[in-house]
C-alpha positions, 0 to 999 in steps of 0.5 A: 781102819783109817782110810784117809791118805797121809798127805791129807793129814799133813797140816798146811802151815798157813799160820807159819806163812803169815807169821813169817810174812809179819816177822819179815815186815817187822824186821825190815820195816820196823822204823817205817811202820813206827814213823807212820804210826806216830804221825797218824797218832799225832793227827788223831790226837790233834783232832781230839784236842781241837774238839776238846777245846770247844765247850761241850754246849757249843758242840752240842748246839752246832750238832743240833744246827746240823741235824735241823739243817739236814732234816728240818725236824724239831723232834730229831733236833731236840732228841739229838740235844737230849742224847748228847746232854745225857752223855755229858751228864754221865761223864763220858764226854771226853771218851765220846770225842775220842770215839767220834774221832776214831770213827771219823778217820776210819770212815774217811779212809774206808770211803776214800778207798772203798767207793772208788774200788766199788765203782771200779768193781762195778765196771770190771766184773773180774775185779769184783770176782777177785776181791769178793773172797777177800771182802768175805774174809775181812768181814767174817774173820774174828777181829782178834786175829788181825789185832795181833799183826797190827799190834806188832806192826804199829804198837799200842795206841789209836793206830792199830785200833784204826787199822783194825776198824778199817779192815772190818768196815771197808767192805760195806762201802765197797759192796754197796757202791758196787750194788748201787752202780750195777743196779742202774737201769739199762734204759738210763745208760742207753739214754745217756749214750743216746745224748752222746755222754762219755763214760765219765759223764755217764758215771757222774751224771747218771750212775752215781746220782742213781746209786747215791742212796745206796752209797749213803747206806754204805756210809752209814753202815760203815759208821755203825761197823766202826762204832762196833769196833770201839771196844775191840780197839780198846784192847790194843790201847785205843782211847774212847768209850771202849776203855771204860767197857773193858775196865768194867768187864775186868772189875765186874762193874755193872754200873760203869759197863751199862753207862759206857755201853749206853753212851756208845748206843747214843752215839750210834743212833745220833750219827745214824739219824743225822746221816740218814737220807731225808725222806722225800729227797733224792740225789740228782746229778748236776 
């Protein structure tokens, strides 16, 4: 015998509610979403075209200069040069620029919104309690689920891939900024208050300098998460290294899949090594 009450067996129509909401947005704001999508697509494609006009060797030299300036290590600089020359040799330079542009904009949006939200959550416990389930949902829900509404709202192209990437990556800077600010020792806060520092001065002179290594770790993790989405973004028309991976999967082309995957790994390692906090250096407030 089934002792489960009938009201528990009645399905809650979560899916229908979401569909009704997305359909409402599509029906009432279709033109606005497409204008936004076209404008953002124009900005991203303009960035890609600007980078593509620069000879690859010059871009590689500039990247090596940046790596040496940040870390003062010849081994890292030579490694960066060799890695980027390998991508150029494999024939995936254009796709790499497209992927880097997507990662740059996804990381920029995630940081611009994530760091202030993390700071606000660190000073307001109720806010972090409220957004924590949302962050868990954004990080655990299968990415294909929110590709569907973004595709309906923004159409094919780089924009739905960018929006999906931001949804997946933004929890990292929020969580790590919150962690960094809340981990500031009370003794430092008390010392700042003893010298008459205001709340704004405590934030800029004490909390953020102490939390900066953790915030930078959130930035690096955000970049890695964005790179992990390039293949998923390719399914909704985003250009980049994800497209040859999808093509290789559809045609069972082992060589193309391995080379494109290797290029993604190289980009991830180069960005991680360059943006990693230099050893022996600390962030200090002004």
